[in-house]
DORO-590862 format. One record per atom (N, C-alpha, C, O): atom name; y, x, z; residue number from 1; residue in three letters. Coordinates in nm, 3 decimals, padded with zeros to 5 digits. Layout:
% DORO-590862
<atom: CA; c2: Y; c1: X; c3: Z; n: NUM; res: ALA>
...
END
This chain:
% DORO-590862
<atom: N; c2: 13.848; c1: 09.724; c3: 09.554; n: 1; res: MET>
<atom: CA; c2: 13.801; c1: 09.711; c3: 09.417; n: 1; res: MET>
<atom: C; c2: 13.713; c1: 09.830; c3: 09.387; n: 1; res: MET>
<atom: O; c2: 13.749; c1: 09.944; c3: 09.419; n: 1; res: MET>
<atom: N; c2: 13.599; c1: 09.806; c3: 09.326; n: 2; res: ASN>
<atom: CA; c2: 13.512; c1: 09.915; c3: 09.285; n: 2; res: ASN>
<atom: C; c2: 13.581; c1: 09.998; c3: 09.179; n: 2; res: ASN>
<atom: O; c2: 13.679; c1: 09.955; c3: 09.119; n: 2; res: ASN>
<atom: N; c2: 13.530; c1: 10.119; c3: 09.155; n: 3; res: GLY>
<atom: CA; c2: 13.590; c1: 10.210; c3: 09.061; n: 3; res: GLY>
<atom: C; c2: 13.575; c1: 10.172; c3: 08.916; n: 3; res: GLY>
<atom: O; c2: 13.648; c1: 10.222; c3: 08.830; n: 3; res: GLY>
<atom: N; c2: 13.480; c1: 10.081; c3: 08.885; n: 4; res: LYS>
<atom: CA; c2: 13.460; c1: 10.040; c3: 08.746; n: 4; res: LYS>
<atom: C; c2: 13.406; c1: 09.897; c3: 08.743; n: 4; res: LYS>
<atom: O; c2: 13.316; c1: 09.862; c3: 08.819; n: 4; res: LYS>
<atom: N; c2: 13.463; c1: 09.815; c3: 08.655; n: 5; res: PHE>
<atom: CA; c2: 13.419; c1: 09.677; c3: 08.640; n: 5; res: PHE>
<atom: C; c2: 13.459; c1: 09.626; c3: 08.503; n: 5; res: PHE>
<atom: O; c2: 13.534; c1: 09.692; c3: 08.431; n: 5; res: PHE>
<atom: N; c2: 13.409; c1: 09.510; c3: 08.467; n: 6; res: THR>
<atom: CA; c2: 13.447; c1: 09.448; c3: 08.340; n: 6; res: THR>
<atom: C; c2: 13.525; c1: 09.321; c3: 08.368; n: 6; res: THR>
<atom: O; c2: 13.510; c1: 09.258; c3: 08.473; n: 6; res: THR>
<atom: N; c2: 13.608; c1: 09.285; c3: 08.271; n: 7; res: ILE>
<atom: CA; c2: 13.687; c1: 09.163; c3: 08.281; n: 7; res: ILE>
<atom: C; c2: 13.682; c1: 09.096; c3: 08.143; n: 7; res: ILE>
<atom: O; c2: 13.706; c1: 09.161; c3: 08.041; n: 7; res: ILE>
<atom: N; c2: 13.653; c1: 08.968; c3: 08.142; n: 8; res: ASP>
<atom: CA; c2: 13.650; c1: 08.893; c3: 08.017; n: 8; res: ASP>
<atom: C; c2: 13.790; c1: 08.837; c3: 07.991; n: 8; res: ASP>
<atom: O; c2: 13.852; c1: 08.778; c3: 08.079; n: 8; res: ASP>
<atom: N; c2: 13.838; c1: 08.856; c3: 07.869; n: 9; res: PHE>
<atom: CA; c2: 13.966; c1: 08.800; c3: 07.830; n: 9; res: PHE>
<atom: C; c2: 13.956; c1: 08.758; c3: 07.684; n: 9; res: PHE>
<atom: O; c2: 13.931; c1: 08.841; c3: 07.596; n: 9; res: PHE>
<atom: N; c2: 13.974; c1: 08.630; c3: 07.660; n: 10; res: GLU>
<atom: CA; c2: 13.969; c1: 08.572; c3: 07.526; n: 10; res: GLU>
<atom: C; c2: 13.842; c1: 08.613; c3: 07.451; n: 10; res: GLU>
<atom: O; c2: 13.846; c1: 08.649; c3: 07.334; n: 10; res: GLU>
<atom: N; c2: 13.730; c1: 08.605; c3: 07.522; n: 11; res: GLY>
<atom: CA; c2: 13.600; c1: 08.630; c3: 07.460; n: 11; res: GLY>
<atom: C; c2: 13.563; c1: 08.776; c3: 07.441; n: 11; res: GLY>
<atom: O; c2: 13.461; c1: 08.806; c3: 07.377; n: 11; res: GLY>
<atom: N; c2: 13.643; c1: 08.866; c3: 07.493; n: 12; res: ARG>
<atom: CA; c2: 13.613; c1: 09.009; c3: 07.483; n: 12; res: ARG>
<atom: C; c2: 13.593; c1: 09.066; c3: 07.622; n: 12; res: ARG>
<atom: O; c2: 13.664; c1: 09.030; c3: 07.716; n: 12; res: ARG>
<atom: N; c2: 13.496; c1: 09.156; c3: 07.635; n: 13; res: ASP>
<atom: CA; c2: 13.469; c1: 09.221; c3: 07.763; n: 13; res: ASP>
<atom: C; c2: 13.538; c1: 09.357; c3: 07.768; n: 13; res: ASP>
<atom: O; c2: 13.498; c1: 09.451; c3: 07.699; n: 13; res: ASP>
<atom: N; c2: 13.642; c1: 09.366; c3: 07.849; n: 14; res: TYR>
<atom: CA; c2: 13.715; c1: 09.491; c3: 07.869; n: 14; res: TYR>
<atom: C; c2: 13.656; c1: 09.565; c3: 07.988; n: 14; res: TYR>
<atom: O; c2: 13.613; c1: 09.503; c3: 08.085; n: 14; res: TYR>
<atom: N; c2: 13.653; c1: 09.696; c3: 07.980; n: 15; res: THR>
<atom: CA; c2: 13.610; c1: 09.779; c3: 08.091; n: 15; res: THR>
<atom: C; c2: 13.733; c1: 09.832; c3: 08.161; n: 15; res: THR>
<atom: O; c2: 13.827; c1: 09.881; c3: 08.097; n: 15; res: THR>
<atom: N; c2: 13.733; c1: 09.822; c3: 08.293; n: 16; res: VAL>
<atom: CA; c2: 13.843; c1: 09.872; c3: 08.374; n: 16; res: VAL>
<atom: C; c2: 13.784; c1: 09.978; c3: 08.465; n: 16; res: VAL>
<atom: O; c2: 13.686; c1: 09.954; c3: 08.536; n: 16; res: VAL>
<atom: N; c2: 13.846; c1: 10.097; c3: 08.464; n: 17; res: GLU>
<atom: CA; c2: 13.792; c1: 10.208; c3: 08.542; n: 17; res: GLU>
<atom: C; c2: 13.905; c1: 10.282; c3: 08.611; n: 17; res: GLU>
<atom: O; c2: 14.006; c1: 10.317; c3: 08.549; n: 17; res: GLU>
<atom: N; c2: 13.886; c1: 10.305; c3: 08.740; n: 18; res: GLY>
<atom: CA; c2: 13.984; c1: 10.383; c3: 08.815; n: 18; res: GLY>
<atom: C; c2: 13.972; c1: 10.530; c3: 08.779; n: 18; res: GLY>
<atom: O; c2: 13.862; c1: 10.582; c3: 08.762; n: 18; res: GLY>
<atom: N; c2: 14.085; c1: 10.596; c3: 08.769; n: 19; res: GLY>
<atom: CA; c2: 14.084; c1: 10.739; c3: 08.738; n: 19; res: GLY>
<atom: C; c2: 14.032; c1: 10.821; c3: 08.855; n: 19; res: GLY>
<atom: O; c2: 14.032; c1: 10.776; c3: 08.969; n: 19; res: GLY>
<atom: N; c2: 13.989; c1: 10.939; c3: 08.825; n: 20; res: GLU>
<atom: CA; c2: 13.938; c1: 11.036; c3: 08.923; n: 20; res: GLU>
<atom: C; c2: 14.028; c1: 11.158; c3: 08.922; n: 20; res: GLU>
<atom: O; c2: 14.106; c1: 11.179; c3: 08.829; n: 20; res: GLU>
<atom: N; c2: 14.016; c1: 11.240; c3: 09.027; n: 21; res: ARG>
<atom: CA; c2: 14.084; c1: 11.369; c3: 09.027; n: 21; res: ARG>
<atom: C; c2: 14.031; c1: 11.449; c3: 08.908; n: 21; res: ARG>
<atom: O; c2: 13.917; c1: 11.430; c3: 08.867; n: 21; res: ARG>
<atom: N; c2: 14.112; c1: 11.536; c3: 08.854; n: 22; res: ALA>
<atom: CA; c2: 14.073; c1: 11.611; c3: 08.734; n: 22; res: ALA>
<atom: C; c2: 13.941; c1: 11.684; c3: 08.753; n: 22; res: ALA>
<atom: O; c2: 13.857; c1: 11.680; c3: 08.663; n: 22; res: ALA>
<atom: N; c2: 13.919; c1: 11.750; c3: 08.865; n: 23; res: ALA>
<atom: CA; c2: 13.795; c1: 11.825; c3: 08.887; n: 23; res: ALA>
<atom: C; c2: 13.674; c1: 11.731; c3: 08.890; n: 23; res: ALA>
<atom: O; c2: 13.571; c1: 11.763; c3: 08.832; n: 23; res: ALA>
<atom: N; c2: 13.686; c1: 11.617; c3: 08.955; n: 24; res: ALA>
<atom: CA; c2: 13.576; c1: 11.522; c3: 08.964; n: 24; res: ALA>
<atom: C; c2: 13.547; c1: 11.461; c3: 08.828; n: 24; res: ALA>
<atom: O; c2: 13.431; c1: 11.440; c3: 08.793; n: 24; res: ALA>
<atom: N; c2: 13.649; c1: 11.433; c3: 08.751; n: 25; res: ALA>
<atom: CA; c2: 13.631; c1: 11.374; c3: 08.618; n: 25; res: ALA>
<atom: C; c2: 13.558; c1: 11.471; c3: 08.526; n: 25; res: ALA>
<atom: O; c2: 13.472; c1: 11.430; c3: 08.449; n: 25; res: ALA>
<atom: N; c2: 13.592; c1: 11.599; c3: 08.534; n: 26; res: ALA>
<atom: CA; c2: 13.527; c1: 11.698; c3: 08.450; n: 26; res: ALA>
<atom: C; c2: 13.379; c1: 11.709; c3: 08.483; n: 26; res: ALA>
<atom: O; c2: 13.296; c1: 11.721; c3: 08.393; n: 26; res: ALA>
<atom: N; c2: 13.345; c1: 11.706; c3: 08.611; n: 27; res: LYS>
<atom: CA; c2: 13.204; c1: 11.714; c3: 08.652; n: 27; res: LYS>
<atom: C; c2: 13.127; c1: 11.588; c3: 08.613; n: 27; res: LYS>
<atom: O; c2: 13.006; c1: 11.593; c3: 08.593; n: 27; res: LYS>
<atom: N; c2: 13.197; c1: 11.477; c3: 08.603; n: 28; res: GLY>
<atom: CA; c2: 13.131; c1: 11.350; c3: 08.573; n: 28; res: GLY>
<atom: C; c2: 13.116; c1: 11.321; c3: 08.424; n: 28; res: GLY>
<atom: O; c2: 13.076; c1: 11.211; c3: 08.387; n: 28; res: GLY>
<atom: N; c2: 13.148; c1: 11.416; c3: 08.341; n: 29; res: GLY>
<atom: CA; c2: 13.127; c1: 11.395; c3: 08.198; n: 29; res: GLY>
<atom: C; c2: 13.244; c1: 11.333; c3: 08.125; n: 29; res: GLY>
<atom: O; c2: 13.226; c1: 11.263; c3: 08.026; n: 29; res: GLY>
<atom: N; c2: 13.365; c1: 11.357; c3: 08.174; n: 30; res: GLY>
<atom: CA; c2: 13.482; c1: 11.311; c3: 08.101; n: 30; res: GLY>
<atom: C; c2: 13.536; c1: 11.177; c3: 08.143; n: 30; res: GLY>
<atom: O; c2: 13.593; c1: 11.105; c3: 08.061; n: 30; res: GLY>
<atom: N; c2: 13.521; c1: 11.141; c3: 08.270; n: 31; res: ALA>
<atom: CA; c2: 13.578; c1: 11.016; c3: 08.321; n: 31; res: ALA>
<atom: C; c2: 13.730; c1: 11.022; c3: 08.310; n: 31; res: ALA>
<atom: O; c2: 13.787; c1: 11.131; c3: 08.305; n: 31; res: ALA>
<atom: N; c2: 13.795; c1: 10.905; c3: 08.307; n: 32; res: PRO>
<atom: CA; c2: 13.942; c1: 10.906; c3: 08.304; n: 32; res: PRO>
<atom: C; c2: 14.001; c1: 10.980; c3: 08.423; n: 32; res: PRO>
<atom: O; c2: 13.948; c1: 10.974; c3: 08.534; n: 32; res: PRO>
<atom: N; c2: 14.110; c1: 11.050; c3: 08.399; n: 33; res: VAL>
<atom: CA; c2: 14.175; c1: 11.131; c3: 08.502; n: 33; res: VAL>
<atom: C; c2: 14.301; c1: 11.061; c3: 08.551; n: 33; res: VAL>
<atom: O; c2: 14.374; c1: 11.001; c3: 08.472; n: 33; res: VAL>
<atom: N; c2: 14.326; c1: 11.069; c3: 08.680; n: 34; res: GLY>
<atom: CA; c2: 14.449; c1: 11.015; c3: 08.735; n: 34; res: GLY>
<atom: C; c2: 14.420; c1: 10.908; c3: 08.838; n: 34; res: GLY>
<atom: O; c2: 14.410; c1: 10.790; c3: 08.803; n: 34; res: GLY>
<atom: N; c2: 14.406; c1: 10.947; c3: 08.963; n: 35; res: ARG>
<atom: CA; c2: 14.369; c1: 10.854; c3: 09.069; n: 35; res: ARG>
<atom: C; c2: 14.464; c1: 10.736; c3: 09.079; n: 35; res: ARG>
<atom: O; c2: 14.424; c1: 10.630; c3: 09.128; n: 35; res: ARG>
<atom: N; c2: 14.585; c1: 10.750; c3: 09.036; n: 36; res: GLY>
<atom: CA; c2: 14.682; c1: 10.643; c3: 09.049; n: 36; res: GLY>
<atom: C; c2: 14.683; c1: 10.546; c3: 08.932; n: 36; res: GLY>
<atom: O; c2: 14.779; c1: 10.471; c3: 08.915; n: 36; res: GLY>
<atom: N; c2: 14.577; c1: 10.547; c3: 08.849; n: 37; res: GLN>
<atom: CA; c2: 14.575; c1: 10.464; c3: 08.730; n: 37; res: GLN>
<atom: C; c2: 14.444; c1: 10.387; c3: 08.717; n: 37; res: GLN>
<atom: O; c2: 14.338; c1: 10.434; c3: 08.756; n: 37; res: GLN>
<atom: N; c2: 14.456; c1: 10.267; c3: 08.660; n: 38; res: TRP>
<atom: CA; c2: 14.341; c1: 10.189; c3: 08.612; n: 38; res: TRP>
<atom: C; c2: 14.344; c1: 10.202; c3: 08.462; n: 38; res: TRP>
<atom: O; c2: 14.447; c1: 10.176; c3: 08.400; n: 38; res: TRP>
<atom: N; c2: 14.233; c1: 10.241; c3: 08.401; n: 39; res: TYR>
<atom: CA; c2: 14.224; c1: 10.257; c3: 08.255; n: 39; res: TYR>
<atom: C; c2: 14.148; c1: 10.139; c3: 08.199; n: 39; res: TYR>
<atom: O; c2: 14.038; c1: 10.107; c3: 08.245; n: 39; res: TYR>
<atom: N; c2: 14.205; c1: 10.074; c3: 08.097; n: 40; res: ILE>
<atom: CA; c2: 14.144; c1: 09.956; c3: 08.036; n: 40; res: ILE>
<atom: C; c2: 14.102; c1: 09.993; c3: 07.895; n: 40; res: ILE>
<atom: O; c2: 14.182; c1: 10.043; c3: 07.815; n: 40; res: ILE>
<atom: N; c2: 13.974; c1: 09.970; c3: 07.865; n: 41; res: THR>
<atom: CA; c2: 13.919; c1: 10.000; c3: 07.734; n: 41; res: THR>
<atom: C; c2: 13.846; c1: 09.879; c3: 07.678; n: 41; res: THR>
<atom: O; c2: 13.806; c1: 09.789; c3: 07.752; n: 41; res: THR>
<atom: N; c2: 13.830; c1: 09.878; c3: 07.548; n: 42; res: LEU>
<atom: CA; c2: 13.751; c1: 09.777; c3: 07.477; n: 42; res: LEU>
<atom: C; c2: 13.653; c1: 09.857; c3: 07.392; n: 42; res: LEU>
<atom: O; c2: 13.690; c1: 09.909; c3: 07.287; n: 42; res: LEU>
<atom: N; c2: 13.529; c1: 09.866; c3: 07.438; n: 43; res: GLY>
<atom: CA; c2: 13.434; c1: 09.959; c3: 07.376; n: 43; res: GLY>
<atom: C; c2: 13.489; c1: 10.099; c3: 07.396; n: 43; res: GLY>
<atom: O; c2: 13.528; c1: 10.134; c3: 07.507; n: 43; res: GLY>
<atom: N; c2: 13.492; c1: 10.181; c3: 07.290; n: 44; res: PRO>
<atom: CA; c2: 13.546; c1: 10.317; c3: 07.304; n: 44; res: PRO>
<atom: C; c2: 13.699; c1: 10.324; c3: 07.288; n: 44; res: PRO>
<atom: O; c2: 13.758; c1: 10.431; c3: 07.300; n: 44; res: PRO>
<atom: N; c2: 13.761; c1: 10.210; c3: 07.262; n: 45; res: LYS>
<atom: CA; c2: 13.904; c1: 10.206; c3: 07.232; n: 45; res: LYS>
<atom: C; c2: 13.989; c1: 10.195; c3: 07.358; n: 45; res: LYS>
<atom: O; c2: 13.969; c1: 10.104; c3: 07.439; n: 45; res: LYS>
<atom: N; c2: 14.082; c1: 10.287; c3: 07.374; n: 46; res: ALA>
<atom: CA; c2: 14.177; c1: 10.283; c3: 07.485; n: 46; res: ALA>
<atom: C; c2: 14.278; c1: 10.172; c3: 07.459; n: 46; res: ALA>
<atom: O; c2: 14.341; c1: 10.168; c3: 07.354; n: 46; res: ALA>
<atom: N; c2: 14.293; c1: 10.083; c3: 07.556; n: 47; res: ILE>
<atom: CA; c2: 14.390; c1: 09.975; c3: 07.541; n: 47; res: ILE>
<atom: C; c2: 14.518; c1: 10.009; c3: 07.616; n: 47; res: ILE>
<atom: O; c2: 14.626; c1: 10.005; c3: 07.559; n: 47; res: ILE>
<atom: N; c2: 14.506; c1: 10.043; c3: 07.745; n: 48; res: THR>
<atom: CA; c2: 14.622; c1: 10.081; c3: 07.824; n: 48; res: THR>
<atom: C; c2: 14.576; c1: 10.137; c3: 07.957; n: 48; res: THR>
<atom: O; c2: 14.456; c1: 10.139; c3: 07.986; n: 48; res: THR>
<atom: N; c2: 14.670; c1: 10.181; c3: 08.037; n: 49; res: SER>
<atom: CA; c2: 14.644; c1: 10.214; c3: 08.177; n: 49; res: SER>
<atom: C; c2: 14.754; c1: 10.147; c3: 08.258; n: 49; res: SER>
<atom: O; c2: 14.869; c1: 10.135; c3: 08.215; n: 49; res: SER>
<atom: N; c2: 14.716; c1: 10.103; c3: 08.377; n: 50; res: LEU>
<atom: CA; c2: 14.810; c1: 10.040; c3: 08.468; n: 50; res: LEU>
<atom: C; c2: 14.810; c1: 10.116; c3: 08.600; n: 50; res: LEU>
<atom: O; c2: 14.706; c1: 10.165; c3: 08.643; n: 50; res: LEU>
<atom: N; c2: 14.924; c1: 10.124; c3: 08.662; n: 51; res: GLU>
<atom: CA; c2: 14.937; c1: 10.194; c3: 08.789; n: 51; res: GLU>
<atom: C; c2: 14.860; c1: 10.123; c3: 08.900; n: 51; res: GLU>
<atom: O; c2: 14.859; c1: 10.000; c3: 08.907; n: 51; res: GLU>
<atom: N; c2: 14.795; c1: 10.201; c3: 08.986; n: 52; res: VAL>
<atom: CA; c2: 14.731; c1: 10.146; c3: 09.105; n: 52; res: VAL>
<atom: C; c2: 14.842; c1: 10.104; c3: 09.201; n: 52; res: VAL>
<atom: O; c2: 14.932; c1: 10.183; c3: 09.230; n: 52; res: VAL>
<atom: N; c2: 14.835; c1: 09.981; c3: 09.251; n: 53; res: LEU>
<atom: CA; c2: 14.931; c1: 09.933; c3: 09.348; n: 53; res: LEU>
<atom: C; c2: 14.865; c1: 09.929; c3: 09.485; n: 53; res: LEU>
<atom: O; c2: 14.765; c1: 09.858; c3: 09.502; n: 53; res: LEU>
<atom: N; c2: 14.916; c1: 10.003; c3: 09.582; n: 54; res: PRO>
<atom: CA; c2: 14.855; c1: 10.007; c3: 09.714; n: 54; res: PRO>
<atom: C; c2: 14.841; c1: 09.866; c3: 09.773; n: 54; res: PRO>
<atom: O; c2: 14.936; c1: 09.787; c3: 09.771; n: 54; res: PRO>
<atom: N; c2: 14.723; c1: 09.837; c3: 09.826; n: 55; res: GLY>
<atom: CA; c2: 14.699; c1: 09.709; c3: 09.892; n: 55; res: GLY>
<atom: C; c2: 14.675; c1: 09.592; c3: 09.799; n: 55; res: GLY>
<atom: O; c2: 14.660; c1: 09.479; c3: 09.845; n: 55; res: GLY>
<atom: N; c2: 14.670; c1: 09.615; c3: 09.669; n: 56; res: GLU>
<atom: CA; c2: 14.650; c1: 09.507; c3: 09.574; n: 56; res: GLU>
<atom: C; c2: 14.507; c1: 09.454; c3: 09.586; n: 56; res: GLU>
<atom: O; c2: 14.411; c1: 09.531; c3: 09.589; n: 56; res: GLU>
<atom: N; c2: 14.493; c1: 09.323; c3: 09.592; n: 57; res: SER>
<atom: CA; c2: 14.359; c1: 09.261; c3: 09.602; n: 57; res: SER>
<atom: C; c2: 14.290; c1: 09.264; c3: 09.466; n: 57; res: SER>
<atom: O; c2: 14.353; c1: 09.283; c3: 09.362; n: 57; res: SER>
<atom: N; c2: 14.158; c1: 09.244; c3: 09.470; n: 58; res: ASP>
<atom: CA; c2: 14.079; c1: 09.238; c3: 09.347; n: 58; res: ASP>
<atom: C; c2: 14.132; c1: 09.130; c3: 09.253; n: 58; res: ASP>
<atom: O; c2: 14.151; c1: 09.153; c3: 09.134; n: 58; res: ASP>
<atom: N; c2: 14.156; c1: 09.012; c3: 09.309; n: 59; res: SER>
<atom: CA; c2: 14.201; c1: 08.901; c3: 09.225; n: 59; res: SER>
<atom: C; c2: 14.341; c1: 08.927; c3: 09.169; n: 59; res: SER>
<atom: O; c2: 14.370; c1: 08.889; c3: 09.055; n: 59; res: SER>
<atom: N; c2: 14.427; c1: 08.991; c3: 09.247; n: 60; res: ALA>
<atom: CA; c2: 14.562; c1: 09.021; c3: 09.197; n: 60; res: ALA>
<atom: C; c2: 14.556; c1: 09.124; c3: 09.084; n: 60; res: ALA>
<atom: O; c2: 14.630; c1: 09.112; c3: 08.986; n: 60; res: ALA>
<atom: N; c2: 14.469; c1: 09.224; c3: 09.097; n: 61; res: LEU>
<atom: CA; c2: 14.454; c1: 09.323; c3: 08.990; n: 61; res: LEU>
<atom: C; c2: 14.401; c1: 09.258; c3: 08.864; n: 61; res: LEU>
<atom: O; c2: 14.453; c1: 09.282; c3: 08.755; n: 61; res: LEU>
<atom: N; c2: 14.298; c1: 09.175; c3: 08.878; n: 62; res: ARG>
<atom: CA; c2: 14.243; c1: 09.107; c3: 08.760; n: 62; res: ARG>
<atom: C; c2: 14.349; c1: 09.020; c3: 08.692; n: 62; res: ARG>
<atom: O; c2: 14.356; c1: 09.017; c3: 08.569; n: 62; res: ARG>
<atom: N; c2: 14.430; c1: 08.951; c3: 08.769; n: 63; res: GLU>
<atom: CA; c2: 14.536; c1: 08.867; c3: 08.712; n: 63; res: GLU>
<atom: C; c2: 14.641; c1: 08.953; c3: 08.642; n: 63; res: GLU>
<atom: O; c2: 14.688; c1: 08.918; c3: 08.535; n: 63; res: GLU>
<atom: N; c2: 14.677; c1: 09.066; c3: 08.703; n: 64; res: ARG>
<atom: CA; c2: 14.776; c1: 09.156; c3: 08.642; n: 64; res: ARG>
<atom: C; c2: 14.725; c1: 09.209; c3: 08.507; n: 64; res: ARG>
<atom: O; c2: 14.802; c1: 09.223; c3: 08.412; n: 64; res: ARG>
<atom: N; c2: 14.597; c1: 09.240; c3: 08.501; n: 65; res: ILE>
<atom: CA; c2: 14.538; c1: 09.286; c3: 08.375; n: 65; res: ILE>
<atom: C; c2: 14.542; c1: 09.175; c3: 08.271; n: 65; res: ILE>
<atom: O; c2: 14.579; c1: 09.199; c3: 08.156; n: 65; res: ILE>
<atom: N; c2: 14.504; c1: 09.054; c3: 08.310; n: 66; res: ARG>
<atom: CA; c2: 14.506; c1: 08.941; c3: 08.215; n: 66; res: ARG>
<atom: C; c2: 14.648; c1: 08.914; c3: 08.164; n: 66; res: ARG>
<atom: O; c2: 14.666; c1: 08.886; c3: 08.045; n: 66; res: ARG>
<atom: N; c2: 14.746; c1: 08.922; c3: 08.251; n: 67; res: VAL>
<atom: CA; c2: 14.886; c1: 08.902; c3: 08.210; n: 67; res: VAL>
<atom: C; c2: 14.925; c1: 09.009; c3: 08.110; n: 67; res: VAL>
<atom: O; c2: 14.987; c1: 08.979; c3: 08.008; n: 67; res: VAL>
<atom: N; c2: 14.890; c1: 09.135; c3: 08.138; n: 68; res: TRP>
<atom: CA; c2: 14.925; c1: 09.243; c3: 08.046; n: 68; res: TRP>
<atom: C; c2: 14.860; c1: 09.220; c3: 07.910; n: 68; res: TRP>
<atom: O; c2: 14.925; c1: 09.232; c3: 07.807; n: 68; res: TRP>
<atom: N; c2: 14.732; c1: 09.186; c3: 07.909; n: 69; res: LEU>
<atom: CA; c2: 14.662; c1: 09.161; c3: 07.783; n: 69; res: LEU>
<atom: C; c2: 14.725; c1: 09.045; c3: 07.707; n: 69; res: LEU>
<atom: O; c2: 14.739; c1: 09.051; c3: 07.584; n: 69; res: LEU>
<atom: N; c2: 14.764; c1: 08.940; c3: 07.776; n: 70; res: ALA>
<atom: CA; c2: 14.828; c1: 08.825; c3: 07.712; n: 70; res: ALA>
<atom: C; c2: 14.963; c1: 08.863; c3: 07.651; n: 70; res: ALA>
<atom: O; c2: 15.001; c1: 08.811; c3: 07.547; n: 70; res: ALA>
<atom: N; c2: 15.034; c1: 08.955; c3: 07.716; n: 71; res: GLU>
<atom: CA; c2: 15.164; c1: 09.000; c3: 07.667; n: 71; res: GLU>
<atom: C; c2: 15.153; c1: 09.101; c3: 07.553; n: 71; res: GLU>
<atom: O; c2: 15.253; c1: 09.132; c3: 07.488; n: 71; res: GLU>
<atom: N; c2: 15.033; c1: 09.153; c3: 07.528; n: 72; res: HIS>
<atom: CA; c2: 15.012; c1: 09.253; c3: 07.423; n: 72; res: HIS>
<atom: C; c2: 14.894; c1: 09.213; c3: 07.334; n: 72; res: HIS>
<atom: O; c2: 14.794; c1: 09.285; c3: 07.328; n: 72; res: HIS>
<atom: N; c2: 14.904; c1: 09.100; c3: 07.266; n: 73; res: PRO>
<atom: CA; c2: 14.792; c1: 09.051; c3: 07.186; n: 73; res: PRO>
<atom: C; c2: 14.757; c1: 09.142; c3: 07.068; n: 73; res: PRO>
<atom: O; c2: 14.648; c1: 09.130; c3: 07.012; n: 73; res: PRO>
<atom: N; c2: 14.846; c1: 09.232; c3: 07.030; n: 74; res: GLU>
<atom: CA; c2: 14.820; c1: 09.321; c3: 06.918; n: 74; res: GLU>
<atom: C; c2: 14.722; c1: 09.433; c3: 06.951; n: 74; res: GLU>
<atom: O; c2: 14.663; c1: 09.491; c3: 06.861; n: 74; res: GLU>
<atom: N; c2: 14.703; c1: 09.463; c3: 07.078; n: 75; res: MET>
<atom: CA; c2: 14.626; c1: 09.581; c3: 07.115; n: 75; res: MET>
<atom: C; c2: 14.481; c1: 09.582; c3: 07.068; n: 75; res: MET>
<atom: O; c2: 14.437; c1: 09.685; c3: 07.018; n: 75; res: MET>
<atom: N; c2: 14.404; c1: 09.476; c3: 07.081; n: 76; res: PRO>
<atom: CA; c2: 14.265; c1: 09.486; c3: 07.035; n: 76; res: PRO>
<atom: C; c2: 14.253; c1: 09.514; c3: 06.885; n: 76; res: PRO>
<atom: O; c2: 14.153; c1: 09.569; c3: 06.841; n: 76; res: PRO>
<atom: N; c2: 14.354; c1: 09.477; c3: 06.808; n: 77; res: ASN>
<atom: CA; c2: 14.350; c1: 09.496; c3: 06.663; n: 77; res: ASN>
<atom: C; c2: 14.434; c1: 09.613; c3: 06.614; n: 77; res: ASN>
<atom: O; c2: 14.436; c1: 09.642; c3: 06.494; n: 77; res: ASN>
<atom: N; c2: 14.504; c1: 09.680; c3: 06.707; n: 78; res: ALA>
<atom: CA; c2: 14.587; c1: 09.795; c3: 06.668; n: 78; res: ALA>
<atom: C; c2: 14.498; c1: 09.911; c3: 06.625; n: 78; res: ALA>
<atom: O; c2: 14.378; c1: 09.912; c3: 06.653; n: 78; res: ALA>
<atom: N; c2: 14.558; c1: 10.008; c3: 06.558; n: 79; res: GLU>
<atom: CA; c2: 14.484; c1: 10.127; c3: 06.516; n: 79; res: GLU>
<atom: C; c2: 14.410; c1: 10.186; c3: 06.636; n: 79; res: GLU>
<atom: O; c2: 14.465; c1: 10.190; c3: 06.747; n: 79; res: GLU>
<atom: N; c2: 14.289; c1: 10.230; c3: 06.615; n: 80; res: ASP>
<atom: CA; c2: 14.207; c1: 10.282; c3: 06.723; n: 80; res: ASP>
<atom: C; c2: 14.273; c1: 10.398; c3: 06.796; n: 80; res: ASP>
<atom: O; c2: 14.323; c1: 10.493; c3: 06.736; n: 80; res: ASP>
<atom: N; c2: 14.272; c1: 10.387; c3: 06.927; n: 81; res: ILE>
<atom: CA; c2: 14.312; c1: 10.494; c3: 07.016; n: 81; res: ILE>
<atom: C; c2: 14.193; c1: 10.514; c3: 07.107; n: 81; res: ILE>
<atom: O; c2: 14.158; c1: 10.423; c3: 07.183; n: 81; res: ILE>
<atom: N; c2: 14.130; c1: 10.629; c3: 07.101; n: 82; res: VAL>
<atom: CA; c2: 14.008; c1: 10.652; c3: 07.176; n: 82; res: VAL>
<atom: C; c2: 14.032; c1: 10.760; c3: 07.279; n: 82; res: VAL>
<atom: O; c2: 14.086; c1: 10.866; c3: 07.247; n: 82; res: VAL>
<atom: N; c2: 13.992; c1: 10.736; c3: 07.406; n: 83; res: PHE>
<atom: CA; c2: 14.003; c1: 10.838; c3: 07.509; n: 83; res: PHE>
<atom: C; c2: 13.926; c1: 10.961; c3: 07.466; n: 83; res: PHE>
<atom: O; c2: 13.821; c1: 10.950; c3: 07.402; n: 83; res: PHE>
<atom: N; c2: 13.976; c1: 11.076; c3: 07.500; n: 84; res: GLY>
<atom: CA; c2: 13.907; c1: 11.200; c3: 07.467; n: 84; res: GLY>
<atom: C; c2: 13.943; c1: 11.252; c3: 07.329; n: 84; res: GLY>
<atom: O; c2: 13.886; c1: 11.351; c3: 07.283; n: 84; res: GLY>
<atom: N; c2: 14.035; c1: 11.186; c3: 07.262; n: 85; res: GLY>
<atom: CA; c2: 14.084; c1: 11.234; c3: 07.134; n: 85; res: GLY>
<atom: C; c2: 13.992; c1: 11.209; c3: 07.016; n: 85; res: GLY>
<atom: O; c2: 14.021; c1: 11.252; c3: 06.904; n: 85; res: GLY>
<atom: N; c2: 13.880; c1: 11.139; c3: 07.039; n: 86; res: GLY>
<atom: CA; c2: 13.786; c1: 11.121; c3: 06.929; n: 86; res: GLY>
<atom: C; c2: 13.785; c1: 10.986; c3: 06.879; n: 86; res: GLY>
<atom: O; c2: 13.710; c1: 10.955; c3: 06.786; n: 86; res: GLY>
END
């Protein structure tokens, strides 16, 4: 799976990005930190992060994200949580 991609769920385009080591993230302008995590955002809003599962296929990851989003329908409308504290 590439380090960053989008996934459509219920008409919204979510961005999914793999975390980087802290030093690499700082050099890259504030990318998400934590190699063992996938970070899911909707625009600037942080939705959640999911653990990287070794050997997980692209399709399995996409399905796991869709299942999580379906189980948490409140998240797109919840109070804004933005990465970077802003």
